[in-house]
C-alpha positions as CSV (number, residue, x, y, z in Angstrom):
1,X,-0.1,0.1,-0.1
2,X,1.5,3.3,-1.1
3,X,1.8,6.6,1.0
4,X,-0.5,9.4,0.0
5,X,0.4,13.1,0.3
6,X,-2.3,15.6,1.2
7,X,-1.3,19.3,1.8
8,X,1.9,19.2,3.8
9,X,1.2,15.8,5.5
10,X,2.4,12.3,4.5
11,X,-0.1,9.6,5.2
12,X,1.5,6.3,5.9
13,X,0.1,2.8,5.3
14,X,-1.7,1.6,8.4
15,X,0.1,-1.9,8.8
16,X,1.5,-3.9,11.7
17,X,4.4,-1.6,11.7
18,X,2.1,1.1,13.1
19,X,0.7,-1.2,16.2
20,X,3.3,0.2,18.7
21,X,3.1,3.6,17.6
22,X,-0.7,3.7,18.0
23,X,-0.8,2.0,21.4
24,X,1.6,4.7,22.7
25,X,-1.1,7.3,21.8
26,X,-4.0,5.0,23.0
27,X,-2.4,4.7,26.4
28,X,-3.2,8.3,27.0
29,X,-6.9,7.4,26.3
30,X,-7.4,4.3,28.3
31,X,-11.0,4.1,26.8
32,X,-13.0,1.0,27.1
33,X,-14.7,1.3,23.8
34,X,-14.0,-1.7,21.5
35,X,-13.0,0.5,18.6
36,X,-10.1,2.2,20.4
37,X,-7.7,-0.7,19.7
38,X,-5.1,-1.2,16.8
39,X,-6.4,-4.8,16.3
40,X,-10.0,-3.8,16.0
41,X,-9.2,-1.5,13.2
42,X,-6.3,-3.6,11.5
43,X,-8.5,-6.7,11.1
44,X,-11.5,-4.8,9.7
45,X,-9.6,-2.8,7.2
46,X,-8.9,-5.7,5.1
47,X,-11.3,-4.5,2.5
48,X,-10.3,-0.8,2.7
49,X,-7.1,1.2,2.7
50,X,-5.9,2.6,6.1
51,X,-3.5,5.4,6.6
52,X,-2.3,7.3,9.4
53,X,-0.3,10.5,10.3
54,X,0.9,12.2,13.3
55,X,-0.7,15.6,13.5
56,X,-0.3,17.9,16.4
57,X,1.0,15.3,18.5
58,X,-1.8,13.0,18.0
59,X,-2.4,9.7,15.9
60,X,-4.8,10.3,13.4
61,X,-6.4,7.1,11.6
62,X,-7.8,7.6,8.0
63,X,-9.5,5.2,5.7
64,X,-9.7,5.6,2.1
65,X,-13.1,4.4,0.3
66,X,-13.6,5.0,-3.3
67,X,-11.1,7.8,-3.3
68,X,-12.7,9.6,-0.4
69,X,-11.0,10.1,2.9
70,X,-12.9,9.8,6.4
71,X,-11.4,8.9,9.9
72,X,-12.3,5.7,11.8
73,X,-11.2,7.4,15.2
74,X,-10.9,10.9,16.6
75,X,-7.4,11.9,16.8
76,X,-5.6,10.0,19.7
77,X,-3.4,11.6,22.3
78,X,-3.6,14.1,25.2
79,X,-7.2,15.9,25.1
80,X,-5.9,19.4,24.4
81,X,-3.9,18.1,21.5
82,X,-6.7,15.9,20.3
83,X,-9.4,18.7,20.3
84,X,-7.0,21.1,18.5
85,X,-6.1,18.7,15.8
86,X,-9.8,18.2,14.6
87,X,-9.8,21.3,12.3
88,X,-6.8,20.3,10.7
89,X,-8.0,16.8,9.9
90,X,-11.0,18.0,8.2
91,X,-8.8,20.1,6.2
92,X,-6.8,17.2,5.0
93,X,-10.2,15.2,4.4
94,X,-11.6,18.2,2.6
95,X,-8.5,18.7,0.4
96,X,-8.6,15.2,-0.8
97,X,-12.3,14.6,-1.1
98,X,-14.6,15.4,-4.1
99,X,-17.0,16.8,-1.5
100,X,-16.9,18.0,2.1
101,X,-19.9,15.3,2.7
102,X,-17.6,12.5,2.7
103,X,-15.2,14.1,5.4
104,X,-16.2,12.9,8.7
105,X,-14.9,11.3,12.1
106,X,-16.4,8.3,13.2
107,X,-16.6,5.9,16.4
108,X,-16.3,9.2,18.6
109,X,-17.0,7.9,22.2
110,X,-18.9,10.0,24.7
111,X,-16.1,10.9,26.9
112,X,-14.2,12.5,23.9
113,X,-17.3,14.3,22.6
114,X,-18.0,15.8,25.9
115,X,-14.7,17.1,26.2
116,X,-14.8,18.4,22.6
117,X,-17.8,20.2,23.3
118,X,-16.8,22.0,26.5
119,X,-13.0,22.3,25.6
120,X,-12.1,25.9,26.2
121,X,-9.2,27.7,24.8
122,X,-8.3,31.2,26.4
123,X,-11.8,31.3,27.7
124,X,-13.7,30.7,24.4
125,X,-15.7,27.5,23.8
126,X,-13.9,25.7,21.0
127,X,-15.7,25.9,17.4
128,X,-18.3,28.3,18.9
129,X,-20.5,25.8,20.3
130,X,-20.0,23.5,17.5
131,X,-21.4,26.1,14.9
132,X,-19.6,24.3,12.1
133,X,-20.2,20.7,13.1
134,X,-23.0,18.2,13.2
135,X,-22.9,15.2,15.7
136,X,-24.9,12.3,15.1
137,X,-25.4,9.4,17.4
138,X,-24.8,5.9,15.9
139,X,-24.3,2.6,17.5
140,X,-23.4,1.7,21.2
141,X,-21.1,-0.7,22.8
142,X,-22.4,-3.2,25.3
143,X,-20.0,-3.7,28.4
144,X,-20.6,-6.3,31.3
145,X,-19.2,-6.9,34.6
146,X,-16.9,-10.1,34.2
147,X,-18.2,-11.7,37.2
148,X,-21.8,-11.5,36.1
149,X,-20.9,-13.2,32.8
150,X,-19.1,-15.9,34.8
151,X,-21.3,-16.5,37.6
152,X,-24.7,-15.8,35.8
153,X,-26.5,-15.5,39.2
154,X,-30.1,-14.5,39.6
155,X,-33.4,-15.0,37.8
156,X,-32.4,-12.8,34.9
157,X,-29.8,-15.4,34.1
158,X,-31.9,-18.3,34.6
159,X,-32.3,-19.2,30.9
160,X,-28.6,-18.8,30.3
161,X,-27.8,-21.3,33.0
162,X,-30.4,-23.8,31.8
163,X,-28.9,-23.5,28.1
164,X,-25.5,-24.1,29.4
165,X,-26.5,-27.1,31.7
166,X,-28.5,-28.6,28.8
167,X,-25.4,-28.4,26.5
168,X,-23.0,-29.9,29.2
169,X,-25.7,-32.8,29.6
170,X,-26.1,-33.5,25.9
171,X,-22.6,-33.2,24.9
172,X,-20.5,-34.5,27.9
173,X,-17.6,-35.2,25.6
174,X,-16.9,-31.6,24.8
175,X,-13.3,-30.3,24.7
176,X,-12.3,-26.7,25.3
177,X,-8.9,-25.6,24.2
178,X,-6.9,-22.3,24.0
179,X,-6.8,-21.3,20.3
180,X,-3.7,-22.2,18.3
181,X,-3.4,-21.0,15.0
182,X,-1.4,-23.7,13.5
183,X,-3.5,-26.3,14.9
184,X,-7.1,-24.7,14.5
185,X,-6.9,-22.4,11.5
186,X,-8.4,-25.0,9.0
187,X,-11.1,-26.2,11.5
188,X,-12.1,-22.6,11.9
189,X,-12.4,-21.9,8.3
190,X,-14.7,-24.9,7.9
191,X,-16.8,-23.9,10.8
192,X,-17.2,-20.3,9.6
193,X,-18.2,-21.7,6.1
194,X,-21.0,-23.9,7.7
195,X,-22.2,-20.9,9.8
196,X,-22.6,-18.9,6.7
197,X,-24.5,-21.6,4.9
198,X,-26.8,-22.2,8.0
199,X,-27.3,-18.4,8.5
200,X,-28.1,-17.3,4.9
201,X,-31.1,-19.6,5.1
202,X,-32.8,-17.3,7.3
203,X,-31.8,-14.0,5.8
204,X,-34.7,-12.1,4.1
205,X,-34.2,-11.8,0.3
206,X,-33.9,-7.9,0.4
207,X,-31.1,-8.1,2.9
208,X,-29.1,-10.9,1.1
209,X,-26.5,-8.7,-0.8
210,X,-25.8,-6.7,2.4
211,X,-25.5,-10.0,4.5
212,X,-23.0,-11.4,1.9
213,X,-20.9,-8.1,1.9
214,X,-20.6,-8.2,5.5
215,X,-19.6,-11.8,5.5
216,X,-17.0,-11.0,3.0
217,X,-15.4,-8.5,5.2
218,X,-15.8,-11.0,8.4
219,X,-14.1,-13.6,6.6
220,X,-11.1,-11.3,5.7
221,X,-11.0,-10.1,9.3
222,X,-10.9,-13.7,10.7
223,X,-8.1,-14.4,8.2
224,X,-6.1,-11.4,9.4
225,X,-6.6,-12.6,13.0
226,X,-5.3,-15.8,12.6
227,X,-2.4,-14.7,10.2
228,X,-1.1,-12.2,12.7
229,X,-2.6,-13.7,15.9
230,X,0.7,-13.5,18.1
231,X,1.7,-10.1,16.7
232,X,-1.7,-8.6,17.4
233,X,-1.6,-9.9,21.1
234,X,-4.8,-11.8,20.6
235,X,-6.2,-14.6,22.8
236,X,-9.0,-17.2,22.0
237,X,-10.8,-20.4,22.7
238,X,-12.2,-23.3,20.5
239,X,-14.6,-25.9,21.6
240,X,-14.4,-29.5,20.0
241,X,-17.3,-32.2,20.1
242,X,-16.4,-35.6,18.7
243,X,-13.1,-34.2,17.3
244,X,-15.2,-31.8,15.2
245,X,-14.8,-27.9,15.8
246,X,-18.1,-26.4,17.0
247,X,-17.2,-23.0,18.2
248,X,-14.4,-20.4,18.5
249,X,-13.8,-17.0,19.9
250,X,-11.2,-14.4,19.7
251,X,-10.7,-11.3,22.1
252,X,-8.0,-8.9,23.4
253,X,-7.3,-6.5,26.3
254,X,-8.3,-3.0,25.3
255,X,-7.7,-0.8,28.3
256,X,-6.5,-1.1,32.1
257,X,-9.7,-2.8,33.2
258,X,-11.5,-4.0,30.1
259,X,-11.2,-6.9,27.6
260,X,-13.0,-7.0,24.3
261,X,-14.6,-10.0,22.4
262,X,-13.7,-9.5,18.8
263,X,-15.3,-12.5,17.0
264,X,-17.3,-15.5,18.1
265,X,-18.9,-18.2,15.9
266,X,-20.7,-21.4,16.9
267,X,-22.6,-24.3,15.2
268,X,-26.2,-23.3,15.0
269,X,-27.2,-26.9,15.4
270,X,-25.4,-27.2,18.7
271,X,-27.9,-25.8,21.2
272,X,-26.3,-23.9,24.2
273,X,-22.9,-24.0,22.6
274,X,-22.9,-20.0,22.1
275,X,-23.7,-19.6,25.8
276,X,-21.2,-22.1,27.1
277,X,-18.3,-20.7,25.0
278,X,-19.2,-17.3,26.0
279,X,-19.2,-18.0,29.7
280,X,-15.8,-20.0,29.3
281,X,-14.1,-17.1,27.4
282,X,-15.3,-14.5,30.0
283,X,-13.5,-16.9,32.7
284,X,-10.5,-16.9,30.5
285,X,-10.3,-13.3,29.9
286,X,-10.6,-12.4,33.4
287,X,-8.0,-14.8,34.4
288,X,-5.8,-13.7,31.8
289,X,-6.2,-9.9,32.0
290,X,-7.6,-9.5,35.5
291,X,-10.4,-7.4,33.7
292,X,-13.3,-6.2,35.7
293,X,-15.4,-5.5,32.5
294,X,-15.9,-7.3,29.1
295,X,-17.1,-5.3,26.1
296,X,-18.6,-7.2,23.3
297,X,-18.9,-4.4,20.8
298,X,-22.0,-3.0,19.2
299,X,-25.0,-4.7,17.7
300,X,-24.2,-3.2,14.1
301,X,-27.9,-2.1,14.1
302,X,-29.5,-5.7,14.0
303,X,-32.4,-6.0,16.3
304,X,-31.9,-9.8,17.0
305,X,-28.4,-9.0,18.0
306,X,-29.5,-6.2,20.3
307,X,-31.9,-8.5,22.1
308,X,-29.1,-11.2,22.7
309,X,-26.6,-8.5,24.2
310,X,-29.3,-7.0,26.2
311,X,-30.3,-10.4,27.7
312,X,-26.9,-10.6,29.4
313,X,-27.8,-7.4,31.2
314,X,-25.1,-5.0,30.2
315,X,-23.6,-2.8,33.1
316,X,-23.0,0.0,30.6
317,X,-24.2,1.0,27.2
318,X,-21.6,3.3,25.7
319,X,-22.9,5.3,22.7
320,X,-20.6,6.2,19.7
321,X,-20.9,9.2,17.4
322,X,-19.9,10.5,14.2
323,X,-18.9,14.2,13.6
324,X,-19.6,15.9,10.2
325,X,-19.2,19.3,9.0
326,X,-22.2,21.5,8.3
327,X,-22.4,21.8,4.5
């Protein structure tokens, strides 16, 4: 991937070599939102072109789609530097783009947005109360207390406990292993193909194209996870029944007290498998990272996924926003 030059800036390719540098700037954030991670952006940029630049002492992550530049995160670094970098970032995007309509900053967490709105410089509210910007609320991350997901106490988790107990009773010979890319990659590919085949049967015809596009991206994301597993600092579990892979899950630590579940797939035909591996992975993440919270990302706007994530009683639902310019 080539570098691109916009104004006086050189935007460098967002690849594995950028990991340690980005992490330095993320350390100033310590945000428990799933998108604020090198890995979360790296794996999903398989279909797009990612670029970064250091602007005003902040790490700025751009994505090029169809020749248009936007930002996947707000500038990362110390708060004052971040807020003061935003106008410069919009200038870079505007200079490249065919229309200012395409210039935007996505996945802005609420804590950053609050500071962005109220930040003052020499007594004046920056951006004149955002006269030049439009802020749109988008998706939200679901965050749980680790112990809640492990212990599943109380009536609200009765169904989850029942599903797990039924799984253990029906499949007493299950085997849970720590994910090993050399050992498990081919089985993961086979299971993912089966998951797609089973899932597409229930997708409404009007949504098939969008579903297949999402699957293409997810397939590439899983491939990147497995190819660069150790370099990305990922952890995962797999579950076998009768020597056949029936589930896998991959995650990481994203801040001082929170781990994130990036991907989870199980065989639809094995009832209770999803609930079981989710609880086992919650145990693993807590033991591995001593994390108080577990973030499972957003629901991507799917009502069914929202219902599943709400059924686990999130401790926090953290909204994410997009910043646009007023045209």
